N, C-alpha and C positions, 0 to 999 in steps of 0.2 A: 789939579785939585786931585791926582792921584800921582803915588812914588810910581817913577820910571821903575820901570822892572829891572832893570839894568841890577839896581840896587839889593837886589834878592841873594842875600845868600845860603838858599835852602840849596840843600843837598842832599844826595841820599842815604846820609846819617844823621839823619833831622831826628832827635831825639821821639819825636811825635808822630813815628813813621812806624811802630815797631824797629826800633834799632837797640835794643838790645840783644846784647849778646851774654851768651855764656862758656867763653872761653878762658880756659886756662894753658892755651899754647904759649904765654910769655914766663910763663912758670918754669917752665922745660931748659934747662939748658945743656941738650943732646948735642951731638956733633958728632959727626960722620963718623967718627973709631967707634963711638959706643953706640950707635946707630944697627952696629949688627950683632951686638951683644947677644946672645938667644940667652942668659941669665938674666935678663929685665924681670925686677920685682914686678908678679900682679899687685893692681891696685884694688882697692878695698871693694869689696862685692856688696857693697850696701848700693839697692837699685835707685840707678839714674835716670828723673824725667827729664826728659829731653822734649822740649816744645818747640814746635812745627806749627807755624801756621801755613792753616788751612787752605790757601792760594799760594805757593809758593816752588820754587825750585829746590828739590834737594838733591845732593850731590853728595855720594858717597865716595869717600876715599881711602883708598887702602889696599896693600900690594894682594898680586894673585895670593886666592887660597886664605884672603882673610876673613871671608866670611862676610862678604859683601851681600850674595844673592839670598845665602838663607837668613840673613836680616830683613832684608827686605821683603822674604813672605812671611818671613813673623809677624811685620809690622806694619804691612801696607797692602793694597789690592793689587791682584796680578794684573789689574789693568793702569794701576798707575806708576808702575816699574816699566824705565824703557833699558834692557839690558845691551851693551854691546856684544856678547855672544849673542845675542838671539837675531840682532841686525847681519852678524856677522853669517847666522845662519839663513838669513833671509836671501845674503845677495850669493852667497856661496856655497847651501848647502851642506856645511861646515862649519859647526860655532867655533873652532880651531884654525881654523885657516887664515894664520895672519897676513898674506899676502891681500886678503878684501877687506884690511882693514879701514882703511880710506874711505870705500864703498861706506861700508859699515857703519861710521862716524858720519859719512855724510846724510844718510839714513837717519839714523839716530838723532841728529840736530833738528832733522823737516820733522821729525813725529813731535820731537819735543816742543819745536815751535808750533804746533798745529796745535796743540795740549792745552799751554800755554793762554797762545790766543783765547780758546776757549774757556780760559778761567779755571783750570784744572791743576790738582796739585800733581806731581809730577817728580818721581824719584828717577833719579840715573846710576845706574848698576854700571860702573866703571871701575878701574883703576884708580884714574885720576887722580896718579901722583904727581905729574908734569904740569907745570905752571901753562904754560900751551892749550892743554889740554882743559883744565877747568877757567881759564881767561873765554873763551868760544862757549860755554855754559853762562858766565857771568853775563858775559855782551848777550845772552839769548834772554835772560833774565829784567835784565836794563830793558831790552827791547819790547820785550812783553809787560813792564812793569812791574813785577813780581818782586818779591824777596828771592835770592838764593841765599842757601841754608847751606855746610858742609858737615857731615856728621862722617869724623875719623874713624877708622878700625886701627887703632894702633898694636898689632898683634906682632909677637917676637919673630922676626922673620922663621927660625926654626921650624915653628908650629904652621908657619903657611908652607916652608919647603916640603914637610912630611905631608899634609894635608895635598899639596900638589902629587908628591910621588903616591900615593892612595887614590887616585884617582888615574883609571885606566887611558881614559880618554884626554888627559891632558898632563903630558910628559915635557916640563921646559927646560932647558939648559938651567945649569947650577948657580950660573951670573945671574940669572937674572930679578930671580927672588929678593939676594942681598941688593942690588942696584933699584929695585923697586923702591927697599926701604928706606935706601939714603936718600934715594929724590922725595917721600915721605917726609922723614925730620927735616931734610931742608926746607921742608913748605910749612911748618908749623907754625913758625915764627909770622908768617905774612900772609894768611889766609885772610884775616880782613881788610888789609891793604888792596888785596887783590879783588873788595869788593863783596864779600860775603856777611852779611847781615848777621848770623847767629853761627858761632862754630862749637860745635861739640867736640870733642874731643876722647874718645873711648882704650882706655890703656889697658890691653890684657885681656885673655879669652873672657875671665869671669864679670869683667864689666860691660863688656861685648853682651853677655849674654843675660847680665841681671837691667841690661838699661830699658826704659818704657816709652812710648811716643806717646806726645800729649797734645791732639791736637787742638790749637788754640785759635779762636777764630782775629779776624784781623779787626785794628783795631777802629775804623771805617764804618765795619759791618754792624750794624744795629734795625736789621732787617725786620726782626722780633718787636721791633718796638710802631705801633701801628698809628699811636695818634691818638683821639684827635691832636693836630698841633696849631698854633699859633705862629708862625715865621714873620720874625722881625726885622729889617731893613738897617740899612747904616745909621747908626745914633751919635757917634761922634762927639760923644758929650755931654748931648740933649739930654740931662737927666731930668730936667721937668716936663719934658714931651713925652719921653719913656714912660715915666708913672700914670701921664696921663692918657695915652695909647691903652696902656695894661689895664689900668680902672675901665677903659673903654670895653675891652676884650672878656672884660669879665674876674679876672684878678682879685683878690684881695691883698694888699700889700701889708707887711709889716715893720714897725720901725723899729731903732734901737732907743736905749734911752736918751740918745740927742736928738731923736726925731728921725733918723735918719732911714732911708728905705734900706732892710738888707734880705729882705723876700717877699716872692710873691707867691699865691698857690691861686688854684682857680676850682671853682667849688663841685665841678664837672670832671677834676681828675686833666684836664687838656696840657701839655705841656708847651711852652714856650723855645722855641729855638731863633738865635741868634747869629745873624748871617756874617758876625764878624765889621770890623771899624767902630768897635765901641770907644775909639778912644781919640784925641788927638781935636783940633783947633774949639771945640765946642766951651760950653760954661764951666763943666764939673765931670772931668774924667774920670777921677777917682769917685764919684756919686753914683754913675754909672756903672764901673767895676764893681762897687763894692754892693749895688742890686742884684746883677746878675751874677755876678761871683757866689752869691749867698743861693739864688736860684737854684744854679746849677750845683751847688752843696746840697740842698735839702733834697733835691731828684726832680725838680720843677721846671727844670732847664736843661737845653743843651746848647751849644756854642761851637762855632767853628773861628779857625781865626781867619784876622783879615789880614791883608800887606802893613796897616798900622800898627798892631798889633805885634806884629813878625818886628818891624823897625824898631819899633820903643822897647819891646823885650830885651833884642840887642842893646841897645843905649844903657838900659838899666844893670844890663849884666858886664857893662865896663868896654862896649866893644865901641870900634870907630864908625859911625855913618853920619850922614850929613842933615844937619839939623833944619828940617822944613818941612812943608807940607802940614804946618800945626804941629809938630811935634815939641817944640820949644814952648807948647804951651802947658801939654800933660806933665812937661818934665818939672813945670813950676808948680803947677798945682801939686803933683804928687809930693812936692819935694815938704811940702807943707804938712804931710802923714807922717806917722808915725814906723819905723824901718821894719817892726812887725808886719804893717799892714802893705810896706813895698816889697816884702820879701813873700807874701803871701800874693800880689799881685804875678810877681815873677813866675812862680810855683807856677801859679794859675796859667798865664802863657805859655810855659815852658810843655804844658801837658795838652792843650787844643792840639787835635786831630784835624788835618786839613780838610776832610768833609765827610760824611753821614749817607748810606745810603740807610734809609727809614722805610718802611709799609713795605717788607715783602721787596724791597726794591724798586717800588713803583714813586720815592719821592727821594731826589738827592738834593741836598743842602752844601753849599760851600760858601765862597767869597765872590770869584769871581767869573762862575760858570765852567761848566767842566761838560767837556765832551763825553758820547757815550762810552769809548775804548777806552775811558780814564775812569770811566765808577766804578768803586772798589778794588782801584788796585792801589800800588802802594811802592812808590817810587821820586826822588827827588823833582822829576821833571812833572810828574801830579801833581806835588803839593805846590811847585812854583806855575802851573796852571790854575791852580785851586785859589790862589793868596794876589795872584797878579794879571792873567788871563793870558792870554797869546797876542805879542805886537807884530805889526807888520814893519818893524826898523825903521818906519818914517814918524815923523814930529809936524805936529800942525800948526797952525798959526800963533798959537799961543807958548809955545814950545813943549807940549806934552806929549807923549805918545801916542799914537794911532793905534788902537787898538784894532786886532782880526775878529769881523762879525763872523764868530763859531756859532752863533744862536740863528744864524740864518742859513746854516747847512743844516741845523740840528734833526734828525728826525727818531731819534731814541723813543722806547716806551715812557722812561724816569721822566715824571715832571722834575724839571735841572730848575731851582728855587736861589736866586743870588743878588748881588749889590756890587757894589767897588764901582760902578761908572753912573753917575747920578742922570736922571733921567726925568722930564717934566710931570709924567704920570704912569702908572705899574700900569702894563700891558702886556699878553700873552702874546709868545711870539714864536712859534715852533715847539708846543712843549715846554717853554720856558719863562720865565718871568724873572725880570730884575727890580728889586724891591727898593733899590736905593733911590729915595726922591728928594733929595736932597735938603734933608729937614735944615743941619748947620746953614745952610748956604741962603734959608730964609722958605725954605719949600715945605715939606710934609714929611713925618714918620707916619711910616708904612706897615700894615700887616698884614700875611696873608691867611686866612682861615683854611686848615687843611684838614678835609679831604673836599669840603665844601666850596673850593674856589674863591671864595667873598673876600676882597678887600677891605679893611679898615685902615683909616689914615685917622693924624690929628694935625694940624696945621701948626707952622712952627709957630713959637713968639716973639720971635724977632730973627732978624740976619746975623747970626752972631760970626761968621766968618765969609769974609769979602769972597767970591768964585774966582780962581784963574780965567776961566773962563764962564758964559751965559751956561745956565742948564742944557743941555740937549736940546736943540730944537729941532732936529734932524734925527732924531731918536726913533725908533719903528713905534707909528701911531697905530697901525692898523693891526687888530685885534689877533689876526693870523701870522700876519707878515705875509710869505711868500708860500700859500698854503696849498700848492700843488705844482709838483714836480715828473717829467715826465721818466725819472728816474726811483720815482715811488711805486710805478705800477711796470715798466716795462720786465722782461722778461720774466722765467721760473721766482714765482712768488711762494712764499709762506706765509701764512696768514694766519696769528693765533688767536681763538676763540675761545672766548670762555665757557661757552657751553657745551663743544665739539672738538677742543682741542685745536688741534694745526691741521688747517686745511691748507692744501698746494693747489697752485696756480700751472698750469702746464705754457711755458714759451708761445708754446703754437697760439693754445686758447690765450692769451693776454693778448700775442698780436692781432688775433680777430676781433677782440675787443675794444682795444688800439684804435682801427678801422673804423668800428662803429661811432665810439665816443667823440672823433676827432674830425667824422663827416656828418652824424648825422643828431647827436647827441645835444641836450640844455646845455649850459655853463656847468659845470662840473662841480661848481662849488655850492648849486643849490641840491644837487644827487645826492643827498643826508641818507636815500636807499631806495632800493630796488626790491620787488615782491618778488620772492622766491617760486622756484615751479613747483604745480601740487603733486601727488600722486593718485593717482586714482584708485579706488579700491581694489582688495583682492579679485583674484575674476571667480564669478559665479558660474556655478554648476547648473542653476536653473534653468529648464525647458525654457527657450525663447530669450534667456536675459546673456549680455556680456558683464555686468554691473548691476548689483542689487547691492540694498543699503546691512541685510545681513551681515555679509560677510563685514561689512564695516565693520558694524557691531560684535563681531566674534572676535575680530582681528585687534582691537581697542579692550577687550575682555581678557584678552589673553596677554593682554600688555600689563592687567591691573588698573587699567582707568574702567573706573564703574561710572562717573559721572561727563556724558556728552553733550555739544550742540548741535542741532542739526539746523544749517543756516541756509535758504533759498539761494541756488544759484543763478545769477541775474544773465540777462540773454543782451550783454554788451561786451564790452574792453576791459580790461584789467586798468585801474587807474591810479595815480599817486599825485596828492596835493599837497601844494604846501602852502598855509592861507596865513596871510599877515594881517596883521590887526589895523598898523599902519603901514605910510610909505616910507619910514626909517626901520621898520622891525626887521625886517631882512639885513638893512645891511648892518646894521647892527653886532648882529651873530653870523652870516652868510657872507658879508661884504659885497650884495651883489639887491640893491634896489629895487623897490617894485612892489606890485599886491600879492606875488604869487608867481605858484607853475603848476601845472599840468602834465605830467608825463606819464610815459608807458611802460610796460614791464624790460623793455630797452632804452629807455633813457631820453627817447624822444620827444621833443613836444607832442599833446595827442591833439591837439587843433592845430591849424594853421592859421589861424583868424585870431591874431591877437586880441579883436576885441570883444570876442566873444568868450575867448577866454579868462579876461577880465571882469566878461558878465558871469559866470560859474561862480569865478571865486568871490565874486561879490555878494553870489544867493548866499554862498555857505560862511563866510564873516557876517554878513549880517544875521543870519540863523545862529552862528556864534555868540555874537554879542546878544542877542534875546534870549539865549538858555544861559545867557551868565558863564560859560566856560572858560573863556579867557579870564574871567578872574579868582574862578573857580580854580584855576591849575594855574593861577598867578605868572603868565605866558601874554606876550603879544605875539605867537604865531602859533600854528597848528599843522602836524602834519596826519595825513588823512590817509586809508587804504581803503578803496573804492570800485566802485565797477559804473563805467558811466554809460548810459544807451541812447540810441539805438547801437546795435554793432555795427550797423551799415555808417556810423557814424565817423567810423574808424576805417571801418575794412572793407567799404565799400567799390573797390578795386578788386580787391579779394574775394569779395560776392559773385562780380561782374565776372573775374576771367575762372574762377574756379566752382562753383558754385555752380549760378548761373548756366552756362555753359553746357555743364554737364546735364541738366534739364532740361535746356531748350532742345540740346542734341535727341538725348531720349522722349522728348517730347514730340520733338520730327519724325523719328524713325521708325520709335517702336507701334507709332497708329497705322504708318502704313505694310507693317510687318507681319499685325494683325489681322488688317484686310488682306492680304495675302495669304495667307493661312486658311480665312474663311472660306476663300474662292476655292483652296486647294480641295479643302473637305466638301463641298460643297461637290465637289468635281469627283467622286467619292475614295478621292485619296487616305490612305492612313498615316495621320501625320502621331500616334501614339500621345506621349505625354506634352512634344512640343508645344501648340498650343497654350496649354495649360499653364507651362513653366512660362510664354512669351508673356501669357494676361499678369503672369504676380508678377515680371518683370514689370509690365507696364504700372502698376498698382504700385509696385518701391517708387519706382521714377515720379511719382505723382504725390508717393508720400515727403518722396525727399525732396519735390520742391516748395511743397505747405510747409514742412520743419523746417528751414532754410527762409520763409519767406516770412514767418514768425517774427524774426529777428531783426526786422527792415519795415523801419517807416519813412515817414518825412519831417524832417526840422528845419526852420527857418528861424532863425538869430534862438533865442532860447524856448522858444516852441516845439515841444517836438519832444526835446532833452530832457533825461531821466537818470539824475545822480543818488547812485544806491550807498551812501558810507557804509563799513561794518567792523572797522577797529579805528581809532584812535592811534596813530602809532608816538608820536613826539610831540612833547610841548616845552618849552625853557626849563631846561635841568632837570628833564628827567623822562625816561622809558616808559612808558606805556602799555607798549607792544606788549611786556609779559604779565600784563595784568589780567584778571580772569575774564573771560569769555563776558558773562552776562554785564560786566559793570561798562563793556566798551558797547551791547547792544544799548544800554542805557542812556548814555549818551549820544547816540545815534538818535534813538528815539527822541531824546528832548532836542535834537538839531533837526530832526524833520517836521515836528512839530511847531518849532518854532516857524520854520518855511512855511506850511501848512499858513498857522496863523497870520505869516503876513501877505499870503496870496490872496485869502480872506478877504484881509482888509482893502486889498488895494482891489479885488473884485467889487467891493461893498463902496469902493469911489469911483466905479463904473470901468476900471482897469481889467483887463479879461487875463490878463497874464497869468497859470499855473503855475502851481507847486513843480520845482526842480528835485527836489531832494526826495527820495521814497525811501520807506520803512522798507529792514530787510525781516522778512517772514521766518521765523523761527521754532525750535522745538528742542526741549530738555528730553536725554534719556539716561534712564538709568539701567548699566548695561548688564544687572543684577536680576531685573524687572522684564517679563514676557510682553508683558500687557502695555508697559511705555516703548519698549521696542517694536511691538507690534503698532501703534500707533502711528509712530514715526513713519513704517514704514507704507501705511495706510495713508498718510501727508504726504509722502514722497509721490507714491502712485498717482493721487488728484493731481502735483504740481508736472507731472511728466504727462499723463493726458492732456492736461491743457494744453499742454503746448511747451511749459517750461523745462530747462536745461535737466535739471536735479536738483541737488543739495550738495554741501559739504559737511563734512562730519568732524567735530573738532572736539579735543580735549576742554572739558569747560574751564579748566585750571591752566590753559594756556602752553605752559611749559611744563612738561613733561618726560621724567627719565623713567624708563625702565627698571624692575628690581634685578634683569640680573645684570646692568652697564653702571649697578651702583660701586664707584672704587674706581670707574675708568672711563673717561673723555667718550663720548659717544655711541655712553646709553639713552639716547634720544627716542622717545615716541614721536613717531611722523605728528607735526603741527595739525595736520589737517588732511584726509584722502578726499577728493571730489568722488560722486555719485551719481554717474548721470543716462538719463531715460533713454528709453528704445528708439525711439525717434530723432533725441540730439545724437545720438551716437553713428546714425543713418548719415547724417551729416558728416560725421567724421570718417567714417568708414567706406562710404560709398551706398547707394539706392539698393542693393541689393544684399547689405552686410551679410544679414540673421540666415541668409543661405550657406553663411560660412560660417558659421559660430565654431564651429567645432576646432578647424583652424585656426583662429582669430584666439581661443581660450589657451594657446600655446606661447601668448605673448611673456615677454620676460620684465617684469616689473623691478629687478635687483635693484640694475643701475640707477632707473628712472627715482626711485626710494633714497638711495643713496645722496641722490643729488640735491632731492627735494630737502633732506635733513641738512645739506651741508651750505646750501643757500638760505636755508632757513637761520642758521648757529650764526652765519654772516651776515644778514640783514639785523637780528638781535645784538651782535655786535656792534657793527655800527651804529644803532641805535643808543648804547651801552656807552659808547663813546661821544655820541655828540652829546647826550646827558651831563657825559662829566666834565663836559667843556675844553676836549680834546680839539686840537686842531683841527682844522678842516682836512688835511692831506690824509691825518690819523682816519675822521672818517670814512672819508674816499676810500681809503686800502681796501676792507673788507666789500663796501658798492662795489667798486669795481671788480674786487673777485668774483660778486654773483654774476655780472657781466660777461668775463672770460668763461665762467663755469658752464653757461648757456649757449655757449660754441661747442662745446662737448656733444659727439654724434648720440643720439635718442633716438627714439620712435618718435616724431612731432604728433601723434595722434593720440599719445600716450598722456 
């Protein structure tokens, strides 16, 4: 079905991988005798432009004193230049200590390797006149799949000797420069054979001074092209199916005078991208080539080579190849075309680049797949993998090579789209997708719309070529392959977020999160989101208050946020709900069947009772159906953020051990204390303030008990349970969390109304069941309107006086950046701050906390605020990845980071 990888002759000198050289080394007939002639005439001073690939290893070659360091300083950034003298100074404190050269070059090679691994242009400033020195550098470039480029400064030895004499810190023996110059001249003819992909030779001082470096992009770097794209799988000569697919994708075909398609353009400006294997096996290889070449020439398409193009091109160039796997059909069909057309085909195939980076590096297109370490690199090894993939060295029962399953281990950020090995249907596997669905074998021709991640296909008109083996029945069928792996989350992690840049997770925090996840959490495939912690409002200076709304309003106004929404803070526990519309909805996206799940801020199942969980989810699902949200949002599942009440439903043990115990102890001890004090006062003892202070303590204890009891009430089944959703987080293909809060509250109101109508209908039928869903009270605030802020403050006072916890103040627009944060990551405004009432804070800080407000006002909020922003950004990053259809391990990465950050030390009362 596919050519054996051993048939490739792809080498590092492939003409399509930036192999153009500008060497004129072969033009010199210099000998060792004239190499030391100081009278070598100067070359022309016409400026020479020296092309240098943006990711490459530039090796400066020249004798001591030739001006390499000056040349490097003039043309490259200081950080790009690694000098042997500098490394000698690092290891010996003396740049001229030749005894330290071995250690210095070890260090130089280490630094160069690190820079090349990171994809950085690197310049080596050393004499490099000896073949062995250059050989090690070329090996480093090959190891990291970048192009080695030589720039030779061929300056007369007399000039070099004079420069060295003028340097007080460098006095070389007289024989050194002539010897180096002889070695240089002996090297000129063989630099290309040593592996340098470009060789620039500058002769004389004037030519060195006139040279100009011209950075050029790698041929595979098309990151500036952002699409949208339509990526088409292996065609194999199936021209009719290709035409049908292009029309289905919305392209308009252009035909020549003979009615043959020669171009196709999309009215919306979309670009087609072909993954290779246009040729062989099928009925009309010339027709496919004519159409694709026309689209590429017109700028309507891109194309990468497949192994079949590589082999056909070699055959057309007269090279010896094994005629198999459909090659004969292509040669026969092309024999009927004009010599001019065949020449165009040869030119087209020679110019194909092994793979392309597109859309800022978020998309990689190649033929046989490509691990992340090869993205954007250029070498024979990269080209070979892109064309043929990697084999295990074994053959299957059909005599075909067994491919190494690189996609199962892929964890890159870029989506890799490829073909090569036919599969029954295109499925995502760890952010990769194979589009070869075996059209020529009677399967289908498939395209991927990007960035929509939508698959479009057409069935083959017939089986054009009998496969050696059936389409792989054991191809990965699960959408996500192996979605989660310990290596994805263990150790110190850096998570890239679109809102807050890079968020670091320390190893000890990751270890703590792993403990929680492995022992207590739900199936992590379901955990698409964990809520962030929330910072309290700035500390209030008002008499008797630790938190007050005016501080929240003023803080947001300082951040430039005018419109806020104040939402009632419910007396329960935070809960995230994943609600399935039917029994298979979650299996399609999350790989887990069932009605859904409800979990806590730490990923644990909220309820121990599976039947009760299913009942709560059923009420939400029924309300969503009645409200039409599934249809409106085009989804068969919903992710919601909510408060589940009462508090005692989840925290009954906490209430019993921590709060009830305090209340009971105070209730038992303080009456006895007061009784004793009253008896002492009756006997005439002077007690001062002691009695009044103990009376205040008793009153505080009663207030404490009354406060926490408001959060407890009995439940039986659904009876007594209240669910107050306040945000729709996500649906299929959509991150809803970034929508304005008034949109969320409107959706929630529809859900609540639908549940209330259902409960009323059940009541009319004699069923006493009460609604489960409850509305979240809210007020809109204009921070430039004093009356608006005063009204919201009065509302908060009424809520808290009636025993409510308080409110959450949020920017109405959800995601807001501060003006001072523009142009740098991290300029986020707090997504919400909580303003808790006086009596609720009594539960948190203790019965008599109002006696210690001055000390409590010294609480530090900086870490909590930072933590809230980082967790918020991670949560939205997870939802963005979920909406983009990325594999679940990518979604889980920021979710796990939220859980890890929760183990950072911070005052739990904040």
